[in-house]
C-alpha positions as CSV (number, residue, x, y, z in Angstrom):
1,M,53.3,22.6,-46.9
2,K,52.6,19.5,-48.8
3,S,49.8,19.7,-51.4
4,V,46.5,17.8,-50.9
5,V,46.2,15.3,-53.8
6,L,42.7,14.4,-55.1
7,T,42.7,10.7,-56.0
8,G,39.0,10.2,-56.7
9,G,38.7,8.6,-53.2
10,P,37.5,10.0,-49.9
11,L,38.4,13.5,-48.7
12,S,39.1,14.1,-45.0
13,I,37.9,17.0,-43.0
14,E,41.5,17.7,-42.0
15,D,42.6,17.9,-45.7
16,L,39.7,20.1,-46.5
17,A,40.6,22.4,-43.7
18,R,44.2,22.5,-44.9
19,V,43.1,23.6,-48.4
20,A,40.7,26.1,-46.9
21,G,43.6,27.6,-45.1
22,G,45.7,28.0,-48.3
23,V,47.4,24.6,-49.0
24,T,47.7,23.8,-52.7
25,V,45.9,21.0,-54.5
26,A,47.0,18.5,-57.1
27,I,45.1,15.8,-59.0
28,S,46.3,12.2,-59.5
29,D,46.4,10.6,-63.0
30,K,44.0,7.9,-61.7
31,A,41.4,10.4,-60.7
32,K,41.6,12.1,-64.1
33,A,41.2,8.7,-65.8
34,K,38.0,8.0,-63.8
35,A,36.5,11.3,-64.8
36,R,37.4,10.7,-68.5
37,A,35.8,7.3,-68.4
38,S,32.6,8.7,-66.9
39,R,32.5,11.4,-69.6
40,K,32.9,8.8,-72.4
41,I,30.0,6.8,-71.1
42,L,27.8,9.9,-71.1
43,E,28.9,10.9,-74.6
44,N,28.1,7.4,-75.9
45,L,24.6,7.5,-74.4
46,E,24.1,11.0,-75.7
47,R,24.8,9.9,-79.2
48,D,22.0,7.3,-78.9
49,G,19.5,10.2,-78.8
50,D,17.6,9.1,-75.7
51,P,16.4,11.9,-73.3
52,I,19.0,12.6,-70.6
53,Y,18.0,15.1,-68.0
54,G,19.9,18.3,-68.2
55,V,21.9,17.2,-71.3
56,N,19.3,17.3,-74.0
57,T,16.3,18.4,-71.9
58,G,15.4,21.5,-69.9
59,F,15.7,21.7,-66.2
60,G,13.3,21.3,-63.3
61,A,9.7,21.7,-64.4
62,L,11.1,22.1,-68.0
63,K,12.5,18.6,-67.9
64,S,10.2,17.5,-70.8
65,E,11.5,20.2,-73.2
66,R,13.9,18.6,-75.7
67,I,16.9,20.6,-76.6
68,P,18.5,20.3,-80.0
69,Q,22.2,19.1,-80.1
70,E,23.3,22.5,-81.5
71,D,22.0,24.3,-78.4
72,A,23.6,21.9,-75.9
73,I,26.4,24.2,-74.9
74,R,24.2,27.3,-74.8
75,L,21.9,25.3,-72.5
76,Q,24.7,24.8,-70.0
77,E,25.8,28.5,-70.1
78,N,22.2,29.7,-69.7
79,L,21.8,27.5,-66.7
80,I,24.7,29.1,-64.9
81,R,23.8,32.6,-65.8
82,S,20.1,32.3,-64.9
83,H,20.8,30.6,-61.6
84,A,23.4,33.2,-60.4
85,V,20.9,35.2,-58.4
86,G,22.3,34.8,-54.8
87,V,22.2,37.8,-52.4
88,G,23.7,38.7,-49.1
89,D,27.3,38.8,-47.8
90,P,29.9,36.7,-49.5
91,L,31.1,33.4,-48.1
92,A,34.3,33.7,-46.2
93,Q,37.3,33.0,-48.4
94,E,38.1,29.8,-46.4
95,E,34.5,28.6,-47.1
96,T,34.8,29.4,-50.8
97,R,38.1,27.4,-51.0
98,A,36.5,24.5,-49.2
99,A,33.4,24.5,-51.6
100,M,35.7,24.6,-54.7
101,L,37.7,21.7,-53.4
102,L,34.5,19.6,-52.7
103,L,33.2,20.3,-56.2
104,A,36.5,19.2,-57.7
105,A,36.8,16.1,-55.6
106,S,33.2,15.1,-56.5
107,H,33.8,15.3,-60.2
108,L,36.9,13.1,-60.0
109,R,34.9,10.2,-58.5
110,G,33.8,9.1,-62.0
111,A,30.0,9.4,-61.6
112,S,29.3,12.9,-62.8
113,G,29.7,12.4,-66.6
114,V,32.2,15.2,-66.9
115,G,35.9,15.1,-67.7
116,P,38.6,16.4,-65.4
117,E,38.7,19.9,-66.9
118,T,36.4,21.5,-64.4
119,A,38.3,20.0,-61.5
120,Q,41.6,21.0,-63.0
121,L,40.5,24.6,-63.4
122,L,39.2,24.7,-59.8
123,C,42.5,23.5,-58.5
124,D,44.4,26.0,-60.6
125,L,42.3,28.8,-59.2
126,L,42.8,27.5,-55.7
127,N,46.6,27.3,-56.2
128,R,46.6,30.9,-57.4
129,N,44.0,32.0,-54.8
130,I,41.6,33.4,-57.3
131,L,38.3,33.0,-55.5
132,P,34.8,33.8,-56.7
133,F,32.6,36.2,-54.7
134,I,29.7,33.8,-53.7
135,P,26.7,35.4,-52.0
136,C,25.7,33.3,-49.0
137,Q,21.9,33.5,-49.4
138,G,19.7,31.9,-52.0
139,S,20.2,28.1,-51.6
140,L,17.3,25.8,-50.6
141,G,19.7,23.0,-49.9
142,A,18.0,20.8,-52.5
143,S,18.6,20.4,-56.2
144,G,22.0,21.4,-54.8
145,D,23.2,24.8,-53.6
146,L,22.1,26.1,-57.0
147,A,22.5,29.9,-56.6
148,P,25.8,29.9,-54.7
149,L,27.4,27.4,-57.1
150,A,26.1,29.3,-60.1
151,H,28.2,32.3,-58.9
152,L,31.2,30.0,-58.9
153,G,30.3,28.8,-62.3
154,M,30.1,32.4,-63.7
155,V,33.8,32.7,-62.9
156,L,34.7,29.3,-64.4
157,I,33.1,30.1,-67.7
158,G,34.9,33.4,-68.0
159,D,32.0,35.8,-67.4
160,E,33.0,39.0,-65.7
161,H,32.2,38.5,-62.0
162,P,33.4,39.6,-58.7
163,V,36.4,37.7,-57.4
164,Y,39.1,37.9,-54.7
165,T,42.7,37.7,-55.8
166,D,46.1,37.3,-54.2
167,R,46.9,40.9,-55.0
168,D,44.7,42.1,-52.2
169,N,41.7,41.0,-50.3
170,D,39.3,43.5,-51.9
171,Q,36.6,42.4,-54.2
172,V,37.4,43.2,-57.8
173,C,35.2,42.6,-60.9
174,A,37.2,40.5,-63.3
175,S,37.1,37.6,-65.7
176,L,39.6,34.7,-65.9
177,L,41.0,36.1,-69.1
178,G,42.0,39.2,-67.3
179,A,43.8,37.1,-64.7
180,G,45.6,35.2,-67.5
181,V,43.6,32.0,-67.0
182,E,41.8,30.2,-69.8
183,P,38.1,29.8,-69.0
184,L,36.2,26.5,-68.9
185,K,34.7,25.3,-72.2
186,L,31.5,23.6,-71.1
187,G,30.5,20.3,-72.5
188,S,27.0,18.8,-72.2
189,K,26.1,18.6,-68.5
190,G,29.1,20.8,-67.8
191,G,27.0,23.6,-66.2
192,L,24.6,21.2,-64.4
193,S,27.5,19.3,-62.8
194,I,28.8,22.6,-61.4
195,I,25.7,23.8,-59.6
196,N,23.8,20.6,-58.8
197,G,25.4,19.4,-55.5
198,T,25.7,20.0,-51.8
199,H,29.2,21.4,-51.9
200,V,28.6,24.8,-50.3
201,H,26.6,24.0,-47.2
202,T,28.8,20.9,-46.7
203,A,31.9,23.0,-46.9
204,I,30.6,25.3,-44.2
205,A,29.6,22.3,-42.1
206,A,33.0,20.7,-42.4
207,L,34.9,23.8,-41.4
208,L,32.7,24.2,-38.3
209,M,33.7,20.7,-37.0
210,A,37.3,21.8,-36.0
211,E,35.9,24.9,-34.3
212,A,33.3,22.9,-32.4
213,K,36.0,20.5,-31.0
214,I,37.9,23.6,-29.6
215,L,34.7,24.9,-28.0
216,A,33.9,21.6,-26.4
217,K,37.3,21.5,-24.7
218,A,37.2,25.2,-23.8
219,A,33.9,24.6,-22.1
220,D,35.5,21.9,-19.8
221,V,38.4,24.3,-19.1
222,A,36.1,27.2,-18.3
223,C,34.0,25.0,-16.0
224,S,37.1,23.8,-14.1
225,M,38.2,27.4,-13.5
226,N,34.9,28.4,-12.0
227,L,34.5,25.1,-10.2
228,E,37.7,25.9,-8.3
229,A,37.0,29.6,-7.8
230,M,33.6,28.9,-6.3
231,L,34.9,26.1,-4.0
232,C,32.7,23.4,-5.6
233,S,33.0,19.7,-5.0
234,S,35.1,17.4,-7.3
235,Q,33.0,14.3,-6.4
236,P,30.4,14.6,-9.3
237,F,33.3,14.1,-11.8
238,R,34.6,10.8,-10.5
239,A,35.1,8.0,-13.1
240,D,33.2,5.5,-11.0
241,V,30.2,7.8,-10.9
242,H,30.1,8.2,-14.7
243,A,30.5,4.5,-15.2
244,L,26.9,4.2,-13.9
245,R,25.6,6.1,-16.8
246,P,28.1,5.2,-19.5
247,H,27.5,7.8,-22.2
248,P,31.1,8.0,-23.6
249,H,31.1,11.8,-24.3
250,Q,29.8,12.5,-20.9
251,A,32.7,10.4,-19.4
252,D,35.1,12.3,-21.6
253,S,34.0,15.7,-20.3
254,A,34.2,14.4,-16.6
255,S,37.6,13.0,-17.3
256,N,38.8,16.4,-18.7
257,I,37.6,18.3,-15.7
258,T,39.1,15.8,-13.2
259,R,42.4,16.0,-15.0
260,L,42.3,19.8,-15.0
261,I,41.6,20.1,-11.2
262,Q,44.0,17.3,-10.2
263,N,46.1,18.0,-7.1
264,S,44.2,21.2,-6.4
265,E,45.0,22.7,-3.0
266,L,41.9,24.9,-3.3
267,I,39.6,21.8,-3.6
268,A,41.5,20.0,-0.8
269,S,41.1,23.0,1.5
270,H,37.3,22.7,1.6
271,Q,36.6,19.0,1.0
272,A,35.2,18.6,4.5
273,C,33.0,21.7,4.4
274,H,31.5,22.0,0.9
275,E,27.8,22.1,0.5
276,V,25.9,18.9,-0.1
277,Q,25.3,19.7,-3.7
278,D,26.5,22.3,-6.1
279,A,24.3,24.0,-8.8
280,Y,23.5,22.1,-11.9
281,S,25.7,24.4,-14.1
282,I,28.7,22.9,-12.2
283,R,27.5,19.5,-11.0
284,C,25.8,18.5,-14.3
285,A,28.5,20.0,-16.6
286,P,29.7,16.6,-17.9
287,Q,26.1,15.5,-18.7
288,V,25.4,18.7,-20.7
289,H,28.9,19.1,-22.2
290,G,28.8,15.3,-23.1
291,A,25.4,15.6,-24.8
292,S,26.8,18.6,-26.8
293,R,29.9,16.5,-27.7
294,Q,27.5,13.8,-29.0
295,A,25.8,16.2,-31.3
296,I,29.2,17.3,-32.6
297,A,30.3,13.7,-33.2
298,H,27.1,12.9,-35.1
299,A,27.5,15.9,-37.3
300,R,31.1,15.0,-38.0
301,E,30.1,11.5,-39.0
302,V,27.5,12.8,-41.5
303,V,29.9,15.3,-42.9
304,E,32.6,12.7,-43.4
305,I,30.2,10.6,-45.4
306,E,29.2,13.7,-47.5
307,L,32.9,14.4,-48.2
308,R,33.3,11.1,-50.0
309,S,30.1,11.3,-51.9
310,V,28.9,12.3,-55.4
311,T,25.9,14.7,-55.0
312,D,25.0,16.0,-58.5
313,N,22.4,14.7,-60.9
314,P,22.0,12.8,-63.1
315,L,24.6,10.2,-62.2
316,V,26.6,7.8,-64.4
317,V,26.2,4.4,-62.8
318,G,27.8,1.5,-64.7
319,H,26.8,2.2,-68.3
320,E,23.6,4.0,-67.4
321,V,22.6,7.6,-66.6
322,I,20.3,7.7,-63.6
323,S,18.3,10.6,-62.3
324,A,18.3,10.5,-58.6
325,G,18.3,12.8,-55.5
326,H,21.8,12.9,-54.0
327,F,21.7,16.7,-54.3
328,H,19.1,16.8,-51.5
329,G,20.7,18.4,-48.4
330,E,18.6,16.7,-45.8
331,P,21.3,14.5,-44.3
332,V,23.7,17.4,-43.6
333,G,20.8,19.8,-42.8
334,L,19.3,17.6,-40.1
335,A,22.7,17.0,-38.6
336,L,23.5,20.7,-38.5
337,D,20.2,21.4,-36.8
338,Y,21.2,18.9,-34.1
339,F,24.7,20.3,-34.1
340,K,23.8,23.9,-33.5
341,I,21.5,22.9,-30.6
342,G,24.3,21.0,-29.1
343,I,26.7,24.0,-29.5
344,S,24.2,26.4,-28.1
345,E,23.9,24.3,-24.9
346,L,27.6,24.8,-24.3
347,A,26.8,28.6,-24.3
348,A,23.7,28.3,-22.2
349,I,25.3,26.4,-19.3
350,S,28.5,28.6,-19.6
351,E,26.4,31.8,-19.1
352,R,24.9,30.3,-15.9
353,R,28.3,29.6,-14.4
354,T,29.4,33.1,-15.3
355,E,26.3,34.5,-13.5
356,R,27.1,32.5,-10.4
357,A,30.7,33.6,-10.3
358,L,29.7,37.3,-10.5
359,N,26.8,37.0,-8.0
360,K,28.1,37.5,-4.4
361,N,25.1,35.6,-3.1
362,Y,26.2,32.4,-4.8
363,S,30.0,32.7,-5.3
364,R,31.0,31.7,-1.7
365,G,32.9,34.7,-0.6
366,L,34.0,36.2,-3.9
367,P,33.5,40.0,-4.3
368,A,30.5,41.3,-6.2
369,F,31.2,41.2,-9.9
370,L,34.8,40.3,-9.1
371,T,36.0,43.8,-8.6
372,P,38.0,44.8,-5.6
373,N,36.0,48.1,-5.3
374,P,32.4,47.3,-6.0
375,G,30.2,50.4,-6.3
376,L,32.7,52.7,-7.8
377,N,33.6,49.9,-10.2
378,S,31.0,47.7,-11.9
379,G,33.6,45.0,-12.6
380,L,32.5,42.2,-14.9
381,M,28.8,42.9,-14.4
382,I,27.9,43.6,-18.0
383,C,30.0,40.8,-19.4
384,Q,27.2,38.5,-18.2
385,Y,24.6,40.7,-20.0
386,T,26.5,40.2,-23.2
387,A,26.7,36.5,-22.7
388,A,22.9,36.4,-21.9
389,A,22.2,38.3,-25.1
390,L,24.2,35.8,-27.2
391,V,22.5,32.8,-25.5
392,S,19.1,34.3,-26.3
393,E,20.1,34.9,-29.9
394,N,21.2,31.3,-30.2
395,K,17.7,30.2,-29.1
396,V,16.3,31.9,-32.2
397,L,19.0,30.5,-34.5
398,C,18.4,27.0,-33.2
399,H,14.9,26.8,-34.6
400,P,15.4,23.8,-36.9
401,S,15.8,24.8,-40.5
402,C,14.9,21.4,-42.0
403,V,11.4,21.4,-40.7
404,D,10.7,24.2,-43.1
405,S,10.1,23.4,-46.8
406,I,8.8,25.8,-49.5
407,T,7.7,24.3,-52.8
408,T,9.7,25.7,-55.8
409,G,10.1,25.1,-59.5
410,A,6.4,24.9,-60.4
411,N,6.0,22.1,-57.8
412,Q,8.8,19.9,-59.3
413,E,11.0,20.6,-56.2
414,D,8.2,20.0,-53.7
415,H,10.4,19.2,-50.7
416,V,13.6,21.1,-49.9
417,S,16.0,20.8,-47.0
418,M,17.0,24.4,-46.2
419,A,20.4,23.0,-45.3
420,M,22.1,26.2,-46.3
421,N,20.1,28.1,-43.7
422,A,21.1,25.4,-41.2
423,A,24.7,25.9,-42.1
424,L,24.6,29.7,-41.8
425,H,22.8,29.6,-38.5
426,A,25.2,27.0,-37.2
427,R,28.1,29.2,-38.1
428,K,26.6,32.1,-36.2
429,V,25.8,29.9,-33.2
430,I,29.5,28.8,-33.2
431,E,30.6,32.5,-33.2
432,N,28.2,33.4,-30.4
433,T,29.2,30.4,-28.3
434,G,32.9,31.3,-28.7
435,N,32.2,34.7,-27.3
436,V,30.1,33.3,-24.4
437,L,33.0,30.9,-23.5
438,A,35.5,33.8,-23.8
439,V,33.4,35.7,-21.2
440,E,33.5,32.7,-18.9
441,L,37.2,32.2,-19.3
442,I,37.9,35.8,-18.5
443,V,35.5,35.6,-15.5
444,G,37.1,32.4,-14.4
445,A,40.6,33.9,-14.5
446,Q,39.4,36.9,-12.5
447,A,37.5,34.7,-10.0
448,L,40.6,32.6,-9.4
449,D,42.7,35.7,-8.9
450,C,40.2,36.9,-6.3
451,R,40.0,33.5,-4.6
452,R,43.8,33.2,-4.3
453,A,43.9,36.7,-2.8
454,I,41.5,35.3,-0.1
455,Q,43.1,31.8,0.3
456,K,46.7,31.1,-0.4
457,H,46.1,27.8,-2.2
458,R,47.0,26.7,-5.7
459,P,44.4,25.4,-8.1
460,G,44.9,22.3,-10.1
461,A,47.7,22.3,-12.7
462,G,45.3,22.4,-15.6
463,T,43.2,25.2,-14.1
464,L,46.3,27.2,-13.2
465,A,47.6,26.8,-16.8
466,A,44.2,28.0,-18.1
467,C,44.4,31.1,-15.8
468,R,47.9,31.9,-17.0
469,A,46.9,31.4,-20.7
470,V,44.0,33.8,-20.3
471,R,46.2,36.3,-18.5
472,K,48.6,36.3,-21.5
473,Q,45.8,37.8,-23.5
474,V,43.7,39.6,-20.9
475,P,45.4,41.4,-18.0
476,P,43.7,41.4,-14.6
477,I,40.8,43.9,-14.2
478,H,41.6,46.2,-11.3
479,D,39.7,49.3,-12.5
480,D,36.9,49.3,-15.0
481,R,37.8,49.2,-18.6
482,S,36.1,48.1,-21.8
483,L,36.5,44.4,-22.4
484,S,34.7,44.2,-25.7
485,R,37.8,43.8,-27.9
486,E,39.4,41.4,-25.4
487,I,36.3,39.1,-25.4
488,Q,36.1,39.0,-29.2
489,S,39.8,38.5,-29.7
490,L,40.4,35.9,-27.0
491,D,42.1,32.9,-28.8
492,L,40.4,29.8,-27.4
493,A,42.5,27.5,-29.5
494,T,45.7,28.8,-28.0
495,I,44.3,28.6,-24.4
496,V,43.2,25.0,-25.0
497,A,46.6,24.1,-26.5
498,E,48.5,25.6,-23.5
499,V,46.3,23.7,-21.1
500,E,46.7,20.4,-23.0
501,L,50.5,20.9,-22.8
502,A,50.2,21.3,-19.0
503,V,48.0,18.2,-18.4
504,G,49.2,15.9,-21.2
505,G,46.1,16.4,-23.4
506,L,42.3,16.6,-23.2
507,V,39.8,14.3,-24.8
């Protein structure tokens, strides 16, 4: 595959995802020149002897401590080693690759006061798939993702530190010299420019955007399956209805569902006898799914801005060095808080549809728990329990992270964003919601099988394609069996892709 080239300009979510997945990286000459020019400005100002934060001063509350020139490099090395105190599980390798790319791209925009050497080393490591072991806990999302990025810095400067390599996926303790790579020689500000940015929580956020898009489409697909299986009305999804409340993402969801159920014999068979109104989990699906899509769209917009930003400190602006606050994670953190609430609502309404399809009192003639022999078999009864447990967990994870701030650094860092917590919680909400939607898709396929055994009518082309796509991965449930592995392994992206092929795409 073609390499992603860093030019010193914007970086797209799609290119970041490609590199996270293993695509190689190159740097343009123009980007290297911008970094060198920035470095030259900083060096000229440094020679003037004026205090420059983190270059000839201490850090944080130690900002007033002047550092002699002969200790400038040691200052940067000490910074990285002292800040590498993260704990917890490591970032996924895709997340680590994304964070490394973001750091390299930021340095090449010509405002960090460092040359291209760090970016070049990061790209070399990406291209060889030598990846630092970065513990996921320890960042406050302000002053940058200090602890996680310090673990990255430990590898860059050649200290022995856990890494993943192409040889295997096991963690090994190694230095770059052992891998045949020359470590980074830090210049003044070299260490600070590595750890003082939003690159880790932004990397996680960016990678979640593609997953969220799949979940939003999968929710519409799952809804259409259960809409048809439970003989619900198609009227609430009409375009002229949604034109009266013109939220665009709501209209998109309604349009998807309408397209999926188009030419349904099942719906046509009961148009004259359906109940006056269906339950909210069906009838209001576009309103809820649309609001979730709005949260996803907002988060994506914020992340796209962050991907073209410089977020370390201090910054080289013109011919000055300015101490500012671009490392503060509030923009991404707040967006992720909104995002994870939106994603969790896809799970919440999905679980309600699942419950109705399994409950013979509400499913309009479907067998209890969608088993042909209820009593001896429990059917899909406990799948709904699992979905309910995940929805409940999401409620806890959706407590907004950014409303919590703990003062650190002897009251120098007196407001922090906790954006990393927001990112980690959002990642778990995405995982949980994927499993809840997997349950609904499996239930929907089983419900359609049961309905078609009762009525010899075909569902809409999109709904039928969804059922067939699920059945490629999960056979019909005749007698009780464990569905745990099938729920967790159901490939929603493949199902969505097959459905899109059948209906000419989804919004």
